C-alpha positions in Angstrom: 181.0 -13.5 36.9 182.2 -13.9 33.3 185.9 -14.0 32.7 187.6 -11.4 30.4 187.9 -14.2 27.8 184.2 -15.0 28.0 183.3 -11.3 27.8 185.4 -10.8 24.7 183.8 -13.9 23.2 180.3 -12.5 23.9 181.2 -9.1 22.3 182.7 -10.8 19.2 180.2 -13.6 18.8 177.1 -12.3 20.6 175.0 -14.2 23.1 171.8 -16.1 23.0 169.7 -17.7 25.6 168.7 -21.2 24.6 164.9 -21.3 24.5 163.2 -23.8 26.8 161.3 -26.7 25.3 158.0 -25.3 26.6 158.8 -22.0 24.8 159.5 -23.7 21.5 156.4 -25.9 21.9 154.2 -22.9 22.5 155.7 -20.9 19.6 155.1 -23.8 17.1 151.5 -24.1 18.4 150.7 -20.4 18.2 152.2 -20.1 14.7 149.4 -22.3 13.3 146.6 -22.1 15.9 143.2 -20.4 15.5 141.1 -19.0 18.2 137.8 -20.3 19.5 136.0 -17.1 20.4 133.3 -18.8 22.3 135.8 -20.5 24.7 138.4 -17.8 24.4 141.1 -20.4 23.7 143.4 -21.3 20.8 143.4 -24.7 19.1 144.5 -26.7 16.1 142.0 -28.2 13.7 143.2 -31.1 11.5 144.3 -28.8 8.7 146.2 -26.5 11.1 147.8 -29.6 12.8 149.0 -30.9 9.4 150.5 -27.5 8.7 152.4 -27.7 12.0 153.7 -31.3 11.7 154.2 -31.5 7.9 156.1 -28.6 6.4 154.8 -27.8 2.9 158.3 -27.8 1.3 158.9 -31.5 2.0 158.5 -34.3 -0.5 155.1 -36.0 -0.1 155.1 -38.1 -3.2 155.4 -41.4 -1.2 153.3 -40.5 1.9 150.7 -37.9 1.1 150.5 -34.9 3.2 146.9 -35.4 4.1 147.9 -38.8 5.6 149.5 -36.9 8.5 145.9 -36.6 9.7 146.5 -40.0 11.3 148.7 -38.2 13.8 146.0 -35.7 14.5 143.9 -38.6 15.9 146.8 -39.4 18.2 147.3 -35.8 19.4 143.5 -35.3 19.9 143.4 -37.4 23.1 139.8 -36.8 23.9 138.4 -37.0 20.4 137.1 -33.4 20.5 138.1 -32.8 16.9 140.7 -30.2 18.0 144.1 -30.1 19.6 144.7 -27.8 22.5 148.0 -26.4 23.7 148.2 -29.1 26.3 147.4 -31.8 23.8 150.1 -30.4 21.5 152.7 -30.3 24.3 151.9 -34.0 25.1 152.3 -34.9 21.5 155.6 -33.1 21.1 156.9 -34.8 24.2 155.8 -38.1 22.8 157.9 -37.5 19.6 160.9 -36.8 21.7 161.0 -40.4 22.9 163.6 -42.7 21.4 160.9 -45.2 20.4 158.4 -42.6 19.4 157.6 -44.3 16.0 156.0 -47.4 17.6 154.5 -45.6 20.6 152.6 -43.2 18.2 151.1 -46.1 16.5 150.3 -47.8 19.8 148.4 -44.7 20.9 146.5 -44.5 17.6 145.0 -48.0 18.3 144.7 -47.5 22.1 141.9 -45.0 21.8 140.6 -45.8 25.3 144.1 -45.0 26.7 144.2 -48.1 28.9 147.8 -49.0 28.1 146.7 -52.2 26.3 145.3 -53.0 22.9 142.2 -55.1 22.7 142.1 -57.1 19.5 138.4 -56.3 18.7 139.1 -52.6 19.0 142.2 -52.9 16.9 140.4 -54.9 14.3 137.6 -52.4 14.0 140.0 -49.5 13.6 142.1 -51.5 11.0 138.9 -52.4 9.1 137.7 -48.8 9.1 140.9 -47.5 7.5 141.8 -50.3 5.0 140.8 -49.9 1.4 137.7 -51.8 0.1 139.7 -53.5 -2.6 142.8 -54.2 -0.6 144.3 -57.7 -0.6 142.7 -59.9 2.0 144.4 -60.6 5.3 143.5 -63.4 7.7 143.8 -62.4 11.4 143.0 -66.0 12.3 146.1 -67.3 10.6 148.8 -69.2 12.5 151.1 -66.2 12.4 148.4 -63.9 13.9 147.4 -66.5 16.5 150.9 -66.5 17.9 150.6 -62.8 18.8 146.9 -62.4 19.7 145.8 -65.9 20.5 143.2 -68.1 18.7 139.8 -66.8 17.8 138.2 -68.0 21.0 141.2 -67.1 23.2 142.1 -63.5 22.2 144.2 -61.6 24.7 145.2 -58.0 25.0 148.6 -56.8 23.7 151.0 -54.8 25.7 153.1 -52.1 23.9 156.2 -54.2 23.4 154.1 -57.2 22.1 152.2 -54.9 19.7 155.4 -53.3 18.4 157.0 -56.7 17.8 153.9 -57.8 15.9 154.1 -54.8 13.6 157.7 -55.6 12.9 156.8 -58.8 11.2 153.4 -57.8 9.8 154.6 -56.8 6.3 156.2 -60.2 5.7 153.0 -62.0 6.7 151.0 -59.8 4.4 153.2 -60.7 1.5 153.0 -64.4 2.3 149.2 -64.4 2.5 148.9 -62.3 -0.7 151.1 -64.8 -2.5 148.9 -67.7 -1.4 145.9 -65.7 -2.5 147.2 -65.4 -6.1 148.7 -68.9 -6.2 145.4 -70.6 -7.0 146.8 -73.9 -8.2 149.3 -74.1 -5.3 152.3 -74.7 -7.6 154.4 -72.0 -5.9 154.3 -69.5 -8.8 152.3 -66.3 -9.5 152.1 -64.0 -12.5 154.4 -60.9 -12.6 151.4 -58.6 -12.5 150.2 -60.2 -9.3 153.6 -59.8 -7.7 153.6 -56.1 -8.7 150.2 -55.6 -7.0 151.4 -57.3 -3.8 154.4 -55.0 -3.5 152.4 -51.9 -4.5 149.9 -52.7 -1.7 152.5 -53.6 1.0 155.6 -51.5 0.3 154.8 -48.6 -2.2 155.6 -46.0 0.5 159.1 -47.4 1.0 160.3 -48.0 -2.6 161.5 -45.9 -5.5 159.2 -45.3 -8.5 161.8 -46.9 -10.7 161.7 -50.1 -8.7 157.9 -50.1 -8.5 157.5 -49.6 -12.3 159.8 -52.5 -13.1 158.6 -55.1 -10.6 157.2 -57.4 -13.3 160.7 -57.9 -14.8 161.6 -60.0 -11.8 160.3 -63.0 -13.7 163.4 -62.7 -16.0 166.0 -63.6 -13.4 165.3 -67.3 -14.0 163.8 -69.5 -16.7 160.1 -69.2 -17.3 157.8 -66.3 -17.1 156.4 -66.6 -13.6 157.6 -65.5 -10.2 158.3 -68.1 -7.5 157.8 -67.7 -3.7 161.6 -67.9 -3.4 161.9 -64.9 -5.7 159.4 -63.0 -3.6 161.1 -63.7 -0.3 164.5 -62.8 -1.7 163.1 -59.5 -3.0 161.6 -58.8 0.4 164.8 -59.6 2.2 166.7 -57.2 0.0 164.3 -54.3 0.5 164.3 -54.9 4.3 168.1 -54.6 4.3 168.3 -51.5 2.1 170.5 -49.5 4.5 173.0 -52.4 4.9 173.0 -53.0 1.1 173.7 -49.3 0.5 176.7 -49.4 2.9 178.1 -52.5 1.1 177.7 -50.9 -2.3 179.3 -47.6 -1.1 182.3 -49.4 0.3 182.8 -51.6 -2.7 182.5 -48.8 -5.3 185.0 -46.7 -3.3 187.5 -49.5 -3.7 186.9 -49.9 -7.4 189.2 -48.0 -9.8 186.4 -47.0 -12.0 183.7 -46.7 -9.4 181.8 -49.8 -10.7 181.3 -53.2 -9.2 180.1 -56.6 -10.2 177.9 -59.1 -8.4 181.1 -60.8 -7.2 182.4 -57.5 -5.8 179.2 -57.0 -3.9 179.2 -60.5 -2.3 182.9 -60.2 -1.4 182.4 -56.8 0.3 179.3 -58.1 2.1 181.4 -61.0 3.5 183.9 -58.4 4.8 181.5 -56.1 6.7 178.4 -58.3 7.5 179.0 -60.4 10.6 175.5 -61.8 11.0 173.8 -61.3 7.6 174.6 -63.3 4.6 173.1 -62.6 1.2 172.0 -65.5 -0.9 172.8 -65.8 -4.6 169.2 -65.0 -5.5 169.2 -61.9 -3.4 172.3 -60.6 -5.1 170.8 -61.5 -8.5 167.7 -59.5 -7.8 169.7 -56.4 -6.7 171.8 -56.5 -9.8 168.9 -57.3 -12.0 166.9 -54.1 -11.1 170.0 -51.9 -10.9 171.3 -53.1 -14.2 168.2 -53.0 -16.4 169.9 -50.3 -18.5 173.4 -51.6 -18.1 173.7 -55.2 -19.3 177.5 -55.4 -18.8 177.0 -56.3 -15.1 179.4 -53.6 -13.9 177.3 -51.0 -12.1 178.1 -47.7 -10.4 176.3 -45.7 -7.7 174.1 -44.0 -10.2 172.7 -47.4 -11.3 172.0 -48.4 -7.7 170.5 -45.0 -6.8 167.3 -45.7 -8.7 166.8 -48.9 -6.6 168.0 -47.8 -3.2 166.7 -44.2 -3.0 163.0 -44.1 -2.1 162.8 -40.5 -3.1 163.8 -41.2 -6.7 161.2 -39.7 -9.1 160.3 -41.0 -12.5 159.2 -38.5 -15.2 155.7 -40.0 -15.1 155.5 -39.9 -11.3 156.5 -36.3 -11.3 153.6 -35.4 -13.6 151.2 -37.7 -11.8 152.1 -36.0 -8.5 151.5 -32.6 -9.9 148.0 -33.7 -10.8 147.4 -35.7 -7.6 148.4 -32.7 -5.4 146.3 -30.3 -7.5 144.1 -29.5 -4.4 147.2 -28.2 -2.6 149.1 -26.7 -5.5 147.2 -25.9 -8.7 150.0 -25.5 -11.0 153.8 -26.1 -10.6 155.8 -23.1 -11.7 158.6 -23.7 -14.2 161.8 -21.9 -14.7 162.0 -19.6 -17.7 165.0 -18.9 -19.8 165.1 -15.4 -18.4 165.1 -16.8 -14.9 168.1 -19.0 -15.7 169.9 -16.0 -17.2 169.1 -13.8 -14.1 170.2 -16.6 -11.8 173.6 -16.9 -13.7 174.0 -13.1 -13.4 173.1 -13.3 -9.7 175.8 -16.0 -9.0 178.4 -14.1 -11.1 177.7 -10.9 -9.2 178.0 -12.6 -5.8 181.1 -14.4 -6.9 182.6 -11.2 -8.0 181.9 -9.4 -4.7 183.1 -12.4 -2.7 186.3 -12.6 -4.9 186.9 -8.9 -4.3 186.4 -9.4 -0.6 188.9 -12.3 -0.5 191.5 -10.3 -2.5 191.1 -7.3 -0.3 191.6 -9.2 2.9 194.9 -10.7 1.9 196.2 -7.8 -0.2 198.7 -6.6 2.4 200.3 -10.0 2.4 200.4 -9.9 -1.4 202.1 -6.5 -1.3 204.7 -7.7 1.1 205.3 -10.8 -1.1 205.9 -8.6 -4.1 208.4 -6.3 -2.4 210.3 -9.3 -1.0 210.5 -10.9 -4.4 211.7 -7.6 -6.0 214.3 -6.9 -3.4 217.9 -7.1 -4.6 221.1 -6.9 -2.5 223.0 -3.6 -3.0 226.6 -3.7 -1.7 225.5 -6.6 0.6 222.7 -4.5 2.1 219.0 -5.3 1.8 216.1 -3.0 2.6 214.0 -5.7 4.3 215.2 -8.4 6.6 212.1 -10.5 6.3 208.4 -10.3 5.6 207.5 -9.0 9.0 210.2 -6.3 8.8 208.9 -5.4 5.3 205.4 -4.9 6.6 206.6 -2.8 9.5 208.6 -0.5 7.2 205.8 -0.1 4.8 203.5 1.1 7.6 206.2 3.4 9.1 207.2 5.0 5.8 203.9 5.0 3.9 201.2 4.6 6.5 198.7 1.9 6.9 197.2 2.7 3.5 200.6 1.8 2.0 199.7 -1.8 2.5 196.9 -1.3 0.0 198.9 0.4 -2.8 197.5 -0.9 -6.1 194.5 -2.6 -4.6 192.0 -1.1 -7.0 193.2 -2.9 -10.2 193.3 -6.1 -8.2 189.7 -5.8 -7.1 188.6 -4.9 -10.7 190.4 -7.9 -12.1 189.1 -10.5 -9.6 185.7 -10.9 -11.2 186.8 -11.9 -14.8 189.8 -13.8 -13.4 187.7 -16.0 -11.1 184.9 -16.4 -13.6 187.1 -17.6 -16.4 189.2 -19.8 -14.2 186.2 -21.6 -12.6 184.3 -21.8 -15.9 187.1 -23.3 -18.0 188.0 -25.8 -15.2 184.4 -26.9 -14.9 183.9 -27.2 -18.7 187.1 -29.3 -19.2 186.4 -31.5 -16.2 182.8 -32.0 -17.4 184.1 -33.1 -20.8 186.2 -35.9 -19.4 184.1 -36.9 -16.3 182.3 -40.2 -16.6 178.6 -39.3 -16.1 177.7 -42.7 -14.6 180.3 -42.6 -11.8 181.2 -38.9 -11.5 184.9 -39.8 -11.7 187.7 -38.4 -13.9 191.1 -39.8 -14.9 193.8 -37.8 -12.9 195.7 -36.6 -16.1 192.5 -35.0 -17.3 192.1 -33.2 -13.9 195.6 -31.7 -14.4 194.6 -30.7 -17.9 191.4 -29.1 -16.7 193.2 -27.1 -14.0 196.1 -26.2 -16.3 193.7 -25.0 -19.0 191.9 -22.8 -16.5 195.2 -21.3 -15.4 196.3 -20.6 -19.0 193.0 -18.8 -19.9 193.0 -16.6 -16.9 196.4 -15.0 -17.9 194.4 -13.0 -20.6 193.0 -11.0 -17.7 195.5 -11.4 -14.9 198.8 -10.4 -16.7 197.7 -6.8 -17.4 196.3 -6.4 -14.0 199.3 -8.0 -12.3 201.8 -5.7 -14.0 199.8 -2.6 -13.0 199.3 -3.8 -9.5 203.0 -4.7 -9.0 204.2 -1.3 -10.2 201.8 0.4 -7.9 202.9 -1.8 -5.0 206.6 -0.9 -5.4 206.3 2.8 -6.2 205.7 3.6 -2.5 209.0 2.0 -1.8 210.8 3.9 -4.6 209.4 7.3 -3.3 211.4 6.7 -0.1 214.6 5.5 -1.7 214.8 7.5 -4.9 214.8 11.3 -4.8 212.2 12.9 -6.9 210.4 9.7 -7.9 206.9 10.7 -9.2 203.8 8.9 -8.0 202.0 7.4 -11.0 198.4 6.4 -11.3 197.1 3.1 -12.7 195.8 4.8 -15.9 199.3 6.4 -16.4 200.9 3.0 -16.2 198.4 1.5 -18.6 199.0 4.3 -21.2 202.7 4.2 -20.7 203.0 0.4 -21.2 200.6 0.1 -24.1 198.9 -3.1 -25.2 202.2 -5.0 -25.7 203.7 -3.8 -22.5 200.7 -4.9 -20.5 201.6 -8.5 -21.5 205.3 -8.2 -20.5 206.1 -11.3 -18.4 203.1 -13.2 -19.8 205.3 -16.3 -20.4 206.3 -16.3 -16.7 202.7 -15.7 -15.7 201.7 -18.7 -17.8 204.5 -20.8 -16.1 203.1 -19.8 -12.7 199.3 -19.9 -13.3 199.2 -23.1 -15.4 200.9 -25.4 -12.8 199.2 -23.5 -9.9 195.8 -24.3 -11.2 196.8 -27.8 -12.3 197.9 -28.5 -8.7 195.2 -26.5 -6.9 191.9 -27.7 -8.6 192.6 -31.5 -8.4 193.9 -31.2 -4.9 190.9 -29.2 -3.8 188.5 -31.7 -5.5 190.1 -34.7 -3.9 190.3 -33.2 -0.5 186.6 -32.5 -0.6 185.6 -35.8 -2.0 188.1 -38.3 -0.5 188.9 -36.7 2.9 185.7 -34.7 3.8 183.3 -37.1 2.1 181.5 -34.7 -0.3 179.0 -36.4 -2.6 176.0 -35.5 -4.7 173.9 -36.2 -1.6 176.2 -34.7 1.0 177.2 -31.1 0.8 180.1 -29.8 2.9 179.9 -27.1 5.5 181.7 -23.8 5.2 184.5 -24.8 7.6 185.2 -28.0 5.6 185.4 -26.1 2.3 187.6 -23.4 3.9 190.0 -26.0 5.2 190.1 -27.9 1.9 190.7 -24.6 0.0 193.5 -23.6 2.4 195.3 -26.9 2.3 195.1 -27.1 -1.5 196.5 -23.6 -1.9 199.7 -24.4 0.1 201.5 -26.7 -2.3 200.1 -24.9 -5.3 201.4 -21.6 -4.1 204.9 -22.7 -2.8 205.9 -24.9 -5.8 205.1 -22.1 -8.3 206.9 -19.4 -6.3 210.0 -19.5 -8.7 207.9 -18.6 -11.6 206.2 -15.9 -9.6 209.6 -14.4 -8.7 210.7 -14.3 -12.3 207.4 -12.8 -13.4 207.6 -10.1 -10.7 211.2 -9.2 -11.8 210.1 -8.9 -15.4 207.0 -6.9 -14.7 208.4 -4.4 -12.2 209.9 -1.2 -13.5 213.7 -1.5 -13.2 215.4 1.0 -10.9 218.4 3.0 -11.8 221.5 0.8 -11.4 219.5 -2.5 -11.4 219.9 -5.0 -14.2 217.1 -4.9 -16.7 216.1 -8.4 -17.7 215.6 -9.1 -21.4 213.5 -12.2 -21.1 212.4 -15.2 -19.1 215.7 -17.2 -19.6 217.9 -14.2 -18.9 216.0 -13.4 -15.7 216.3 -16.9 -14.4 220.0 -17.1 -15.1 220.8 -13.7 -13.7 218.9 -14.4 -10.5 220.6 -17.7 -10.0 224.1 -16.3 -10.6 223.8 -13.2 -8.5 221.5 -14.3 -5.7 221.6 -18.1 -5.6 218.9 -20.8 -5.8 217.2 -19.5 -2.6 216.2 -16.3 -4.4 213.7 -18.2 -6.4 211.7 -18.9 -3.3 211.7 -15.3 -2.0 208.2 -14.4 -0.7 207.3 -18.1 -0.7 205.8 -18.1 2.9 204.0 -14.8 2.1 202.6 -16.4 -1.1 201.3 -19.3 0.9 199.8 -17.1 3.6 198.1 -15.1 0.8 196.8 -17.8 -1.5 195.5 -20.2 1.2 193.3 -17.8 3.1 192.2 -15.9 0.0 190.1 -18.8 -1.2 188.7 -19.1 2.3 187.7 -15.5 2.6 186.2 -15.6 -0.9 184.1 -18.6 0.0 183.0 -17.3 3.4 182.0 -14.0 1.8 180.1 -15.9 -0.9 178.2 -17.9 1.7 177.3 -14.8 3.7 176.2 -13.0 0.5 174.0 -15.9 -0.5 172.2 -15.8 2.8 171.9 -12.0 2.9 171.0 -11.6 -0.8 169.3 -14.8 -2.0 168.0 -15.2 -5.5 164.4 -14.0 -5.5 162.1 -17.0 -5.7 165.0 -19.4 -5.0 163.5 -20.7 -1.8 160.4 -21.8 -3.6 162.4 -24.0 -6.0 164.2 -25.9 -3.3 162.9 -29.4 -3.3 162.9 -31.8 -0.3 164.6 -34.7 -2.1 167.4 -35.8 0.0 166.2 -33.7 2.9 163.9 -36.3 4.5 164.8 -39.4 2.5 168.6 -39.2 1.9 169.8 -40.8 -1.3 172.7 -43.0 -2.1 175.9 -42.0 -0.4 175.3 -42.7 3.3 173.9 -39.2 3.8 171.7 -38.5 6.8 168.3 -36.9 6.7 168.4 -33.2 7.6 164.8 -32.7 8.7 164.1 -32.1 12.5 164.0 -35.4 14.4 160.3 -35.0 15.6 159.3 -34.7 11.9 161.4 -37.8 10.9 159.8 -39.8 13.7 156.3 -38.7 12.6 157.2 -39.8 9.1 158.7 -43.1 10.2 155.6 -43.8 12.3 153.4 -43.4 9.2 155.7 -45.8 7.3 155.1 -48.5 9.9 151.3 -47.9 10.0 151.1 -48.0 6.2 152.6 -51.5 6.5 149.1 -52.4 7.7 147.5 -51.0 4.6 148.5 -48.3 2.1 145.1 -46.7 2.4 145.5 -45.6 6.0 144.7 -41.9 6.3 143.2 -41.6 2.8 139.8 -40.0 2.6 137.0 -42.6 2.4 134.6 -42.5 -0.5 130.9 -43.1 -0.3 129.9 -46.8 -0.2 129.9 -48.4 -3.7 132.2 -45.8 -5.4 135.8 -46.2 -6.4 138.5 -43.6 -7.0 139.2 -42.9 -10.7 141.1 -39.7 -10.5 140.6 -36.0 -9.9 137.6 -34.4 -11.7 138.8 -32.0 -14.3 142.1 -33.8 -14.7 141.0 -36.8 -16.7 139.2 -38.7 -13.9 136.1 -38.8 -11.8 134.5 -40.8 -9.0 132.3 -43.6 -10.4 129.7 -45.8 -8.8 
């Protein structure tokens, strides 16, 4: 039986039964299946299967979506041309295995389902899928003989043997291709030949930027040709991309300007690589491609991204992909100026609502803070002993609604205040942020935050003075006989334009340092502690924590200015000293109440400022989910979702999908044309009819 604690948790958080694997499998199948009326059963054809295993929103500019038809041949165990629910369940269970990538490929070639691969059957399948104009590969070579035996002594391969052969296949293909082009056996080939080799063996793994600039490899040494040593060094680098990225990430984090040299890379590699050493040529190749547009030799993450991130798109490739995928998506929609304007209004509206929500949630704390700061000792007596006592007396004397006295002006003012603060901070930060590294000199961070705080005073000072006077009038009605209750509009008319900016100097002294402390602290917490990067976004809890921590020092250290501002803006009571200005208020408070008076309401100020940002952010996240921008989901790309970019981010796609994609990567090591539609004998692919190309005999 559930405990009281568990029951309360169920009421607050709800309950949900975890669906069983069989349930999830059936749901995924039925979502895409069509019915065979003759047999009264549901099945997946190849198109429906691809819809099920390859979500349309993913990035298919490296491995085409139609190439997932290879997996259909694995799932269709009996070769019926359709996948039943039982076939689908077996396939999904296969993808759940830790070595699913290689076992999927093994089953693709083991069509007889014997548990072994016969070379003749393997060769016929390979030959049927390879391109007619692909580079030649000799299965009678010494390398192949080591795995499958000599021509007259072929033996079957077990699953582990077959997987290990695939592991080294790409390297052998590159070696044989080099020998194919090295006609005079001098150990050199032309840059164009090198480009063709890599395009046919590793196009599906490398960025467009790297593929487009492959011929420039000849420039890393004297002469205009590419040696076999260059080719092997290049291959070693691309096979170690994950390790290379880790080394670069560590080295750039240690650099003061976020940039590193070849020496920095090799030094960092020596620190974290126990078994893998990079040769001088391998380092030269990495820095050559990353530094094509930066001849100084000092490179940042942005420079390496084009080399390391396989999802990197070039302008030409984006256009080419649009045409190549014309059969699936006729025309790509583009954002209009009106859409951008509406999107900006949408974000501003959600931010305003979220800001109002955050202010409302912490408003009672703000009211208590104001009354504590305004409290003065009369004949050694004080009305409130502490913040808790203040809250109790407000509820007792004014009711619960008394905690929200003056809340309306605060809610009205949140929208312009938050908008101008965030906008100014972003503009100034952007002006002084180095585009290549995304880093900013810390004095400029302070300047950006301070500028944001200064600009917000235009909106906040009038609202603050109205809010404060409304917050304390409930207290006055209990202590001063006949004290009238004023409305916000009466206070505005009575103060006039000049009066609304009373205490503005103190407001500046509070808001400028507050923002100068808050924004840089928040930024560094997100980036340096929680690891935020262009490729890694933080969760709500992490952002809430960063915002709360950043608000603590910013709120407490600016409390003295807030106390002075409150005293200047509140309406003086009968018998109280009326302050004439900032300096007079500071001196009088110090002389009459001591230094501690400057930190009255400090804890309440921390308790208000820290969670306010948290509530605002949480509200914003919920509003975004509940009220998304119309059409926004259609614009979300998959870049970084399946192929995470630089920054040690992890792919966010479901694990079965990732294993399917990885299996295709390995099988494409055999030939880039696997899974492509075969053209009639004697024809070559020249493009898409109607888009500047046609099939020609």
